[in-house]
DRENMIVEX-326633 format. One record per residue (C-alpha): residue number from 1; residue in three letters; x, y, z. Coordinates in steps of 0.05 Angstrom, whole numbers, plus 5000, padded with zeros to 4 digits. Layout:
(node NUM "ALA" (X Y Z))
...
//
This chain:
(node 1 "MET" (5301 5395 4967))
(node 2 "SER" (5355 5344 4980))
(node 3 "SER" (5337 5329 5052))
(node 4 "GLN" (5276 5330 5097))
(node 5 "SER" (5254 5398 5122))
(node 6 "ASN" (5213 5416 5182))
(node 7 "GLU" (5189 5479 5147))
(node 8 "VAL" (5142 5492 5089))
(node 9 "VAL" (5182 5489 5024))
(node 10 "VAL" (5160 5527 4963))
(node 11 "VAL" (5173 5484 4901))
(node 12 "HIS" (5176 5520 4835))
(node 13 "PRO" (5168 5493 4764))
(node 14 "GLY" (5232 5463 4736))
(node 15 "GLU" (5261 5442 4803))
(node 16 "PHE" (5257 5366 4794))
(node 17 "VAL" (5327 5337 4804))
(node 18 "VAL" (5335 5263 4792))
(node 19 "ASN" (5385 5252 4849))
(node 20 "ASN" (5336 5282 4899))
(node 21 "HIS" (5278 5236 4883))
(node 22 "TYR" (5308 5168 4867))
(node 23 "TYR" (5353 5122 4908))
(node 24 "GLN" (5424 5128 4883))
(node 25 "LYS" (5425 5055 4862))
(node 26 "VAL" (5364 5070 4818))
(node 27 "VAL" (5394 5130 4782))
(node 28 "ASN" (5442 5088 4740))
(node 29 "ALA" (5399 5025 4737))
(node 30 "GLN" (5373 4998 4671))
(node 31 "ILE" (5302 4972 4671))
(node 32 "HIS" (5296 4898 4657))
(node 33 "PRO" (5270 4884 4587))
(node 34 "LEU" (5215 4839 4614))
(node 35 "ILE" (5189 4895 4659))
(node 36 "ARG" (5191 4944 4601))
(node 37 "PHE" (5152 4894 4559))
(node 38 "PHE" (5101 4883 4614))
(node 39 "LEU" (5090 4958 4622))
(node 40 "SER" (5077 4964 4547))
(node 41 "LEU" (5021 4912 4546))
(node 42 "LYS" (4951 4936 4529))
(node 43 "PRO" (4894 4917 4575))
(node 44 "SER" (4866 4872 4520))
(node 45 "GLN" (4932 4833 4518))
(node 46 "ILE" (4932 4825 4593))
(node 47 "VAL" (4860 4799 4591))
(node 48 "SER" (4875 4751 4535))
(node 49 "ARG" (4936 4721 4570))
(node 50 "TYR" (4905 4718 4639))
(node 51 "CYS" (4842 4684 4614))
(node 52 "HIS" (4883 4635 4571))
(node 53 "LEU" (4918 4612 4635))
(node 54 "ASN" (4854 4617 4677))
(node 55 "PRO" (4799 4592 4631))
(node 56 "GLN" (4747 4598 4686))
(node 57 "ALA" (4755 4674 4685))
(node 58 "ASP" (4705 4716 4646))
(node 59 "PRO" (4745 4760 4597))
(node 60 "GLU" (4690 4813 4591))
(node 61 "ARG" (4686 4822 4666))
(node 62 "LEU" (4761 4825 4673))
(node 63 "SER" (4766 4877 4617))
(node 64 "GLU" (4712 4918 4652))
(node 65 "LEU" (4752 4916 4717))
(node 66 "LEU" (4819 4935 4686))
(node 67 "ASN" (4784 4995 4653))
(node 68 "HIS" (4747 5014 4716))
(node 69 "LYS" (4754 5085 4744))
(node 70 "THR" (4757 5086 4819))
(node 71 "LYS" (4726 5144 4858))
(node 72 "TYR" (4765 5146 4923))
(node 73 "LEU" (4826 5100 4921))
(node 74 "ARG" (4855 5127 4856))
(node 75 "TRP" (4928 5111 4872))
(node 76 "ALA" (4950 5050 4912))
(node 77 "GLY" (5004 4998 4922))
(node 78 "ALA" (4993 4924 4938))
(node 79 "ASP" (5043 4881 4973))
(node 80 "LEU" (5043 4812 4942))
(node 81 "PHE" (5074 4744 4958))
(node 82 "TYR" (5090 4691 4906))
(node 83 "VAL" (5071 4626 4940))
(node 84 "THR" (5060 4553 4926))
(node 85 "THR" (5021 4495 4956))
(node 86 "PRO" (5049 4427 4977))
(node 87 "ASP" (5026 4398 4910))
(node 88 "GLY" (5061 4453 4871))
(node 89 "GLN" (5005 4501 4852))
(node 90 "ASN" (5035 4570 4849))
(node 91 "LYS" (4996 4635 4858))
(node 92 "ILE" (5001 4708 4878))
(node 93 "VAL" (4969 4728 4944))
(node 94 "VAL" (4953 4798 4969))
(node 95 "VAL" (4984 4815 5036))
(node 96 "GLU" (4957 4886 5041))
(node 97 "VAL" (4940 4949 5002))
(node 98 "ASN" (4971 5016 5018))
(node 99 "SER" (4935 5082 5004))
(node 100 "CYS" (4999 5124 5004))
(node 101 "PRO" (5047 5075 4971))
(node 102 "SER" (5121 5084 4963))
(node 103 "GLY" (5154 5060 4900))
(node 104 "GLN" (5174 5117 4854))
(node 105 "LYS" (5243 5125 4884))
(node 106 "SER" (5256 5050 4873))
(node 107 "MET" (5234 5044 4801))
(node 108 "PRO" (5283 5049 4742))
(node 109 "LEU" (5258 5094 4687))
(node 110 "LYS" (5220 5061 4630))
(node 111 "ASP" (5236 5120 4586))
(node 112 "GLU" (5301 5156 4602))
(node 113 "GLU" (5275 5218 4566))
(node 114 "VAL" (5221 5225 4620))
(node 115 "GLU" (5259 5235 4685))
(node 116 "THR" (5196 5245 4726))
(node 117 "GLY" (5175 5174 4710))
(node 118 "GLY" (5120 5147 4754))
(node 119 "TYR" (5112 5213 4791))
(node 120 "GLU" (5086 5244 4727))
(node 121 "ALA" (5043 5183 4711))
(node 122 "VAL" (5004 5187 4777))
(node 123 "LEU" (4994 5262 4773))
(node 124 "LYS" (4974 5265 4700))
(node 125 "ASP" (4930 5202 4700))
(node 126 "SER" (4897 5207 4768))
(node 127 "PHE" (4910 5270 4810))
(node 128 "LEU" (4898 5325 4758))
(node 129 "PRO" (4838 5290 4725))
(node 130 "MET" (4806 5286 4795))
(node 131 "LEU" (4802 5362 4795))
(node 132 "LYS" (4772 5372 4726))
(node 133 "GLY" (4699 5393 4727))
(node 134 "ARG" (4697 5395 4803))
(node 135 "ARG" (4682 5456 4845))
(node 136 "GLN" (4745 5479 4881))
(node 137 "VAL" (4758 5532 4933))
(node 138 "ASP" (4805 5587 4912))
(node 139 "GLY" (4874 5570 4938))
(node 140 "VAL" (4942 5539 4927))
(node 141 "LEU" (4964 5467 4912))
(node 142 "ALA" (5002 5429 4966))
(node 143 "VAL" (5036 5363 4980))
(node 144 "ILE" (5027 5344 5053))
(node 145 "TYR" (5071 5290 5084))
(node 146 "ASP" (5094 5256 5148))
(node 147 "LYS" (5141 5205 5117))
(node 148 "ASN" (5182 5191 5054))
(node 149 "TYR" (5206 5261 5039))
(node 150 "MET" (5244 5236 4978))
(node 151 "GLU" (5179 5217 4942))
(node 152 "ALA" (5135 5271 4972))
(node 153 "SER" (5182 5324 4946))
(node 154 "GLY" (5186 5288 4879))
(node 155 "TYR" (5111 5294 4871))
(node 156 "ALA" (5114 5367 4891))
(node 157 "ALA" (5168 5383 4840))
(node 158 "THR" (5133 5345 4784))
(node 159 "LEU" (5065 5377 4800))
(node 160 "ALA" (5095 5447 4799))
(node 161 "SER" (5121 5435 4729))
(node 162 "LEU" (5056 5404 4704))
(node 163 "VAL" (5012 5461 4728))
(node 164 "ASP" (5065 5515 4719))
(node 165 "GLU" (5055 5545 4788))
(node 166 "PRO" (5089 5539 4856))
(node 167 "VAL" (5069 5478 4898))
(node 168 "PHE" (5077 5480 4974))
(node 169 "LEU" (5110 5420 5008))
(node 170 "VAL" (5081 5420 5078))
(node 171 "PRO" (5101 5377 5139))
(node 172 "TYR" (5041 5342 5171))
(node 173 "PHE" (5069 5304 5231))
(node 174 "ASP" (5018 5276 5280))
(node 175 "GLU" (5036 5317 5342))
(node 176 "THR" (5059 5381 5307))
(node 177 "TRP" (5013 5384 5247))
(node 178 "THR" (4977 5447 5272))
(node 179 "GLN" (5042 5485 5266))
(node 180 "PHE" (5032 5491 5191))
(node 181 "ASN" (4961 5464 5179))
(node 182 "ARG" (4891 5477 5203))
(node 183 "PHE" (4819 5468 5179))
(node 184 "THR" (4768 5523 5176))
(node 185 "ASP" (4698 5513 5205))
(node 186 "ASP" (4673 5490 5137))
(node 187 "LYS" (4732 5442 5132))
(node 188 "VAL" (4777 5477 5082))
(node 189 "LEU" (4850 5459 5092))
(node 190 "GLN" (4895 5519 5104))
(node 191 "CYS" (4971 5519 5106))
(node 192 "ARG" (5013 5572 5140))
(node 193 "ILE" (5060 5600 5088))
(node 194 "ASP" (5107 5657 5106))
(node 195 "GLY" (5064 5671 5167))
(node 196 "GLU" (4999 5675 5128))
(node 197 "TRP" (4944 5623 5127))
(node 198 "LYS" (4926 5605 5056))
(node 199 "ASN" (4869 5561 5030))
(node 200 "VAL" (4890 5497 4995))
(node 201 "ARG" (4846 5478 4936))
(node 202 "ALA" (4876 5409 4929))
(node 203 "ALA" (4929 5369 4966))
(node 204 "PHE" (4968 5308 4946))
(node 205 "ARG" (4971 5268 5011))
(node 206 "TYR" (5031 5228 5035))
(node 207 "VAL" (5007 5227 5107))
(node 208 "THR" (5012 5155 5129))
(node 209 "GLN" (5009 5153 5205))
(node 210 "LYS" (4937 5153 5231))
(node 211 "PRO" (4913 5206 5180))
(node 212 "TRP" (4842 5200 5206))
(node 213 "ASP" (4860 5234 5272))
(node 214 "ARG" (4878 5300 5239))
(node 215 "ILE" (4845 5300 5170))
(node 216 "PRO" (4768 5299 5168))
(node 217 "VAL" (4732 5252 5120))
(node 218 "ASP" (4689 5307 5090))
(node 219 "CYS" (4741 5359 5069))
(node 220 "LYS" (4722 5417 5023))
(node 221 "THR" (4794 5415 5000))
(node 222 "HIS" (4805 5358 4950))
(node 223 "ILE" (4851 5308 4984))
(node 224 "PHE" (4886 5254 4942))
(node 225 "ASN" (4874 5200 4967))
(node 226 "PRO" (4818 5220 5014))
(node 227 "VAL" (4818 5191 5084))
(node 228 "ILE" (4758 5147 5069))
(node 229 "ALA" (4805 5106 5025))
(node 230 "CYS" (4847 5091 5087))
(node 231 "LEU" (4787 5074 5131))
(node 232 "ALA" (4757 5027 5078))
(node 233 "GLY" (4820 4985 5075))
(node 234 "GLY" (4877 5026 5047))
(node 235 "ARG" (4905 5033 5118))
(node 236 "ASN" (4858 4988 5156))
(node 237 "LYS" (4873 4914 5149))
(node 238 "LEU" (4811 4894 5188))
(node 239 "VAL" (4763 4929 5142))
(node 240 "ALA" (4804 4910 5081))
(node 241 "ALA" (4793 4836 5097))
(node 242 "LYS" (4718 4849 5096))
(node 243 "ALA" (4723 4888 5031))
(node 244 "TYR" (4759 4830 4997))
(node 245 "GLU" (4707 4781 5024))
(node 246 "ASN" (4649 4823 4999))
(node 247 "PHE" (4680 4833 4930))
(node 248 "ASN" (4699 4760 4923))
(node 249 "ALA" (4626 4742 4933))
(node 250 "GLU" (4607 4791 4878))
(node 251 "LEU" (4663 4764 4832))
(node 252 "SER" (4647 4691 4842))
(node 253 "PRO" (4603 4683 4779))
(node 254 "SER" (4660 4712 4736))
(node 255 "GLY" (4713 4662 4759))
(node 256 "LEU" (4756 4717 4788))
(node 257 "LYS" (4780 4721 4860))
(node 258 "ILE" (4825 4761 4906))
(node 259 "HIS" (4874 4712 4936))
(node 260 "VAL" (4892 4726 5009))
(node 261 "PRO" (4921 4685 5066))
(node 262 "HIS" (4869 4652 5111))
(node 263 "THR" (4844 4711 5153))
(node 264 "ILE" (4805 4716 5218))
(node 265 "TYR" (4782 4786 5237))
(node 266 "ASP" (4749 4822 5296))
(node 267 "VAL" (4795 4783 5343))
(node 268 "ALA" (4801 4802 5417))
(node 269 "LYS" (4871 4795 5446))
(node 270 "MET" (4850 4740 5494))
(node 271 "GLU" (4827 4698 5434))
(node 272 "ILE" (4894 4699 5399))
(node 273 "PRO" (4929 4639 5433))
(node 274 "MET" (4869 4595 5417))
(node 275 "LEU" (4868 4616 5344))
(node 276 "ILE" (4943 4607 5336))
(node 277 "LYS" (4933 4536 5363))
(node 278 "THR" (4880 4521 5311))
(node 279 "LEU" (4930 4542 5257))
(node 280 "GLY" (4980 4491 5281))
(node 281 "GLY" (5017 4537 5329))
(node 282 "ARG" (5038 4585 5275))
(node 283 "GLY" (5005 4648 5251))
(node 284 "VAL" (5011 4723 5239))
(node 285 "VAL" (4979 4774 5285))
(node 286 "LYS" (4967 4844 5258))
(node 287 "ILE" (4946 4909 5291))
(node 288 "PRO" (4899 4932 5235))
(node 289 "TYR" (4919 5005 5230))
(node 290 "GLY" (4995 5005 5225))
(node 291 "ASN" (5040 5008 5164))
(node 292 "ALA" (5113 5004 5145))
(node 293 "GLY" (5118 4936 5179))
(node 294 "GLN" (5096 4965 5245))
(node 295 "GLY" (5046 4923 5285))
(node 296 "VAL" (5057 4857 5248))
(node 297 "PHE" (5079 4797 5290))
(node 298 "THR" (5099 4729 5263))
(node 299 "ILE" (5084 4674 5314))
(node 300 "THR" (5120 4607 5306))
(node 301 "SER" (5134 4587 5378))
(node 302 "GLU" (5108 4594 5449))
(node 303 "LYS" (5164 4644 5461))
(node 304 "GLU" (5141 4690 5406))
(node 305 "LEU" (5069 4683 5427))
(node 306 "ALA" (5086 4700 5499))
(node 307 "GLU" (5126 4761 5477))
(node 308 "PHE" (5066 4786 5437))
(node 309 "MET" (5016 4773 5492))
(node 310 "GLY" (5060 4812 5541))
(node 311 "MET" (5057 4875 5499))
(node 312 "ASP" (5011 4933 5514))
(node 313 "GLU" (4970 4957 5455))
(node 314 "GLU" (4922 5015 5446))
(node 315 "TYR" (4869 4980 5404))
(node 316 "ASP" (4817 4928 5420))
(node 317 "ARG" (4814 4885 5357))
(node 318 "TYR" (4865 4847 5316))
(node 319 "ILE" (4867 4803 5254))
(node 320 "VAL" (4900 4735 5253))
(node 321 "GLN" (4925 4705 5188))
(node 322 "GLY" (4955 4640 5167))
(node 323 "LEU" (5030 4643 5167))
(node 324 "ILE" (5065 4632 5101))
(node 325 "GLY" (5132 4602 5117))
(node 326 "ASN" (5173 4544 5090))
(node 327 "SER" (5144 4478 5067))
(node 328 "SER" (5154 4445 5135))
(node 329 "TRP" (5130 4502 5179))
(node 330 "SER" (5071 4540 5150))
(node 331 "SER" (5003 4548 5183))
(node 332 "ARG" (4950 4495 5175))
(node 333 "SER" (4885 4527 5154))
(node 334 "PRO" (4818 4510 5120))
(node 335 "ASP" (4846 4540 5056))
(node 336 "GLY" (4906 4493 5056))
(node 337 "GLU" (4979 4506 5069))
(node 338 "LEU" (5018 4559 5031))
(node 339 "TYR" (5093 4570 5032))
(node 340 "HIS" (5140 4619 5000))
(node 341 "VAL" (5171 4606 4932))
(node 342 "GLY" (5224 4656 4951))
(node 343 "THR" (5283 4683 4913))
(node 344 "MET" (5329 4643 4868))
(node 345 "PRO" (5383 4608 4910))
(node 346 "ASN" (5446 4649 4918))
(node 347 "LYS" (5516 4620 4914))
(node 348 "ARG" (5507 4592 4984))
(node 349 "ASN" (5442 4560 4961))
(node 350 "GLU" (5403 4605 5008))
(node 351 "ILE" (5331 4624 4990))
(node 352 "PHE" (5301 4688 5018))
(node 353 "VAL" (5229 4709 5027))
(node 354 "SER" (5212 4765 4979))
(node 355 "ASP" (5150 4807 4966))
(node 356 "ILE" (5131 4850 4907))
(node 357 "ARG" (5103 4921 4914))
(node 358 "PHE" (5057 4936 4856))
(node 359 "MET" (5036 5009 4849))
(node 360 "VAL" (4977 5027 4805))
(node 361 "CYS" (4934 5087 4790))
(node 362 "SER" (4865 5095 4762))
(node 363 "GLY" (4840 5151 4716))
(node 364 "SER" (4792 5165 4660))
(node 365 "SER" (4818 5106 4618))
(node 366 "GLY" (4820 5057 4676))
(node 367 "PHE" (4879 5027 4712))
(node 368 "ARG" (4952 5028 4693))
(node 369 "PRO" (5014 4998 4727))
(node 370 "VAL" (5061 5052 4751))
(node 371 "SER" (5120 5022 4788))
(node 372 "LEU" (5145 4958 4819))
(node 373 "TYR" (5199 4938 4867))
(node 374 "ALA" (5214 4878 4911))
(node 375 "ARG" (5242 4868 4981))
(node 376 "ARG" (5275 4808 5012))
(node 377 "SER" (5280 4784 5084))
(node 378 "ALA" (5342 4796 5126))
(node 379 "GLU" (5356 4722 5137))
(node 380 "PRO" (5346 4662 5091))
(node 381 "LEU" (5289 4612 5101))
(node 382 "SER" (5310 4553 5143))
(node 383 "GLU" (5286 4483 5132))
(node 384 "SER" (5261 4478 5204))
(node 385 "ILE" (5244 4525 5261))
(node 386 "ASP" (5248 4519 5337))
(node 387 "GLU" (5237 4559 5400))
(node 388 "ALA" (5302 4598 5391))
(node 389 "SER" (5287 4619 5320))
(node 390 "ASP" (5272 4691 5301))
(node 391 "SER" (5217 4682 5251))
(node 392 "TRP" (5211 4756 5233))
(node 393 "SER" (5283 4758 5208))
(node 394 "MET" (5264 4704 5158))
(node 395 "LEU" (5194 4728 5140))
(node 396 "GLY" (5194 4804 5148))
(node 397 "THR" (5208 4842 5084))
(node 398 "ASN" (5191 4914 5100))
(node 399 "LEU" (5250 4961 5092))
(node 400 "SER" (5226 5019 5136))
(node 401 "ILE" (5262 5028 5202))
(node 402 "LYS" (5230 5073 5254))
(node 403 "GLU" (5286 5109 5290))
(node 404 "GLY" (5244 5156 5332))
(node 405 "LYS" (5184 5202 5330))
(node 406 "ASN" (5175 5221 5257))
(node 407 "GLN" (5244 5193 5242))
(node 408 "TRP" (5250 5137 5190))
(node 409 "SER" (5306 5105 5151))
(node 410 "SER" (5307 5048 5101))
(node 411 "ASP" (5348 4984 5095))
(node 412 "THR" (5361 4991 5021))
(node 413 "ASP" (5410 4932 5021))
(node 414 "ARG" (5348 4887 5017))
(node 415 "LEU" (5315 4927 4962))
(node 416 "LEU" (5310 4889 4896))
(node 417 "LEU" (5300 4932 4834))
(node 418 "MET" (5264 4916 4770))
(node 419 "ASP" (5331 4923 4734))
(node 420 "THR" (5378 4879 4695))
(node 421 "ARG" (5416 4862 4758))
(node 422 "ASP" (5363 4845 4810))
(node 423 "PHE" (5300 4823 4773))
(node 424 "ASN" (5325 4754 4755))
(node 425 "LYS" (5336 4738 4829))
(node 426 "LEU" (5261 4739 4840))
(node 427 "GLY" (5248 4678 4796))
(node 428 "ILE" (5184 4706 4767))
(node 429 "GLY" (5163 4717 4695))
(node 430 "ILE" (5112 4754 4653))
(node 431 "ASP" (5054 4711 4677))
(node 432 "GLN" (5068 4726 4750))
(node 433 "LEU" (5071 4800 4734))
(node 434 "ILE" (5004 4796 4699))
(node 435 "GLU" (4973 4757 4757))
(node 436 "GLY" (5002 4807 4807))
(node 437 "TYR" (4973 4865 4768))
(node 438 "VAL" (4904 4832 4765))
(node 439 "GLN" (4906 4817 4840))
(node 440 "THR" (4926 4889 4854))
(node 441 "VAL" (4869 4918 4812))
(node 442 "LEU" (4817 4872 4843))
(node 443 "SER" (4838 4888 4914))
(node 444 "VAL" (4839 4964 4900))
(node 445 "ILE" (4769 4961 4870))
(node 446 "ALA" (4744 4921 4930))
(node 447 "ILE" (4768 4976 4978))
(node 448 "ASP" (4742 5032 4933))
(node 449 "ASN" (4673 4998 4930))
(node 450 "LEU" (4669 4994 5005))
(node 451 "ALA" (4692 5066 5012))
(node 452 "GLY" (4632 5086 4969))
(node 453 "GLN" (4585 5048 5015))
(node 454 "LEU" (4613 5083 5076))
(node 455 "ILE" (4601 5153 5050))
(node 456 "ASN" (4531 5185 5048))
(node 457 "ASP" (4503 5233 4997))
(node 458 "LYS" (4533 5293 5034))
(node 459 "GLY" (4603 5263 5033))
(node 460 "ARG" (4602 5245 5106))
(node 461 "LEU" (4620 5179 5139))
(node 462 "ARG" (4562 5132 5155))
(node 463 "ARG" (4581 5125 5228))
(node 464 "LYS" (4534 5069 5248))
(node 465 "LEU" (4553 5028 5187))
(node 466 "PHE" (4627 5039 5199))
(node 467 "LYS" (4621 5020 5273))
(node 468 "SER" (4585 4956 5253))
(node 469 "ILE" (4642 4938 5206))
(node 470 "ASN" (4700 4961 5249))
(node 471 "LYS" (4683 4936 5319))
(node 472 "ASP" (4740 4970 5355))
(node 473 "GLU" (4718 5024 5404))
(node 474 "ALA" (4788 5050 5416))
(node 475 "PHE" (4796 5061 5341))
(node 476 "THR" (4728 5093 5330))
(node 477 "ASN" (4739 5141 5388))
(node 478 "GLU" (4803 5162 5353))
(node 479 "LEU" (4767 5170 5287))
(node 480 "PHE" (4705 5207 5310))
(node 481 "LYS" (4746 5266 5333))
(node 482 "TYR" (4729 5298 5267))
(node 483 "GLU" (4662 5265 5255))
(node 484 "SER" (4620 5297 5310))
//
């Protein structure tokens, strides 16, 4: 299982090999003592510290949320920015939440005796408990994927050992998924294994590219995470913005809040230049349904705006957010200006934008942090910006590189580990880790809550409600392929 296969792979118990499922730079890395300490904190300690620093927060409500068991989005990763205001008020903001998050291959082991690390934590705490007490079709277990073979195969190998049976690692690419997968009339997933179609009783999903166009919402097979988690915000930035807004209204009496950049949603393309102007000529435009850095455009000049407006896109609605840049060139917005704290200066006194990926899972005992890593931009932040500047090189942190259809690589030179070598470069401490964890949990619950509202008693999507929330005809046409 050392490299990606275009065939179904049968993974047997005992086949987890560390070098196959972690980046090489992670294999010999030592976890930073502060990260180890953070991962050992009890929820009550996190609540006590957070509320000490945020006295407006209700400790009982926060404790309830950290111990909450989600129903749909049971495993997620939030991308976070550490930012500050012109008067020096620092905070963590949520950029987006991912319903099939990477992170395991980038996380040094907390306990060297447990080589399966976070893979095992997600499966034991969230995936396997999901199946207990629930009616299942007779069939096999599978991991389905269209990206990140290293981690998808890691989950398959770990799962095989945990359940002591073979697990099938099945390609699920958008244009060729029917080669190995199909759904029966009553929506049971079947995988073609050695020429025979076999029912799948449960599938761990690492299908990231438009999963709604080939996986129905109301599967009889248990899918982890189900597609409704993507539609409600885990892979839909437009709906996620509304989920955060709704949950923030609910949270208001408790003194808790999801912090996000200033966001305008349901934007038609022709409106974008006007909105960018109201933000001071600088902003971020996002196609709501992409991931891995695809479909995100930083606008800091007329040149970059013209380049975006000249592109052909397949969807009708966008979101526009305030741009977080340097202190002299961030967006102006009703929420005030934010700019990046960035990494500690290097020997050339250069500061880079960095983000933090925070992976969590939710099970019978509530949430737990699973893994963390950070990414930095390709170029350092400049003090000023002009028409010739390439803002994405200074602001974009995603490591994924799309090389062709279903072909991805990763720029690991910009990966920052939570180890003794890299962590100190981030300039964050235990309180920022706690705040990042709280922001991640709140944003995941917000999406999970909305997912519950979008599903009826029969497990089907409430189409009229969804269309009223996601006013994008091109997207709903793509979605309703399976919802007729």
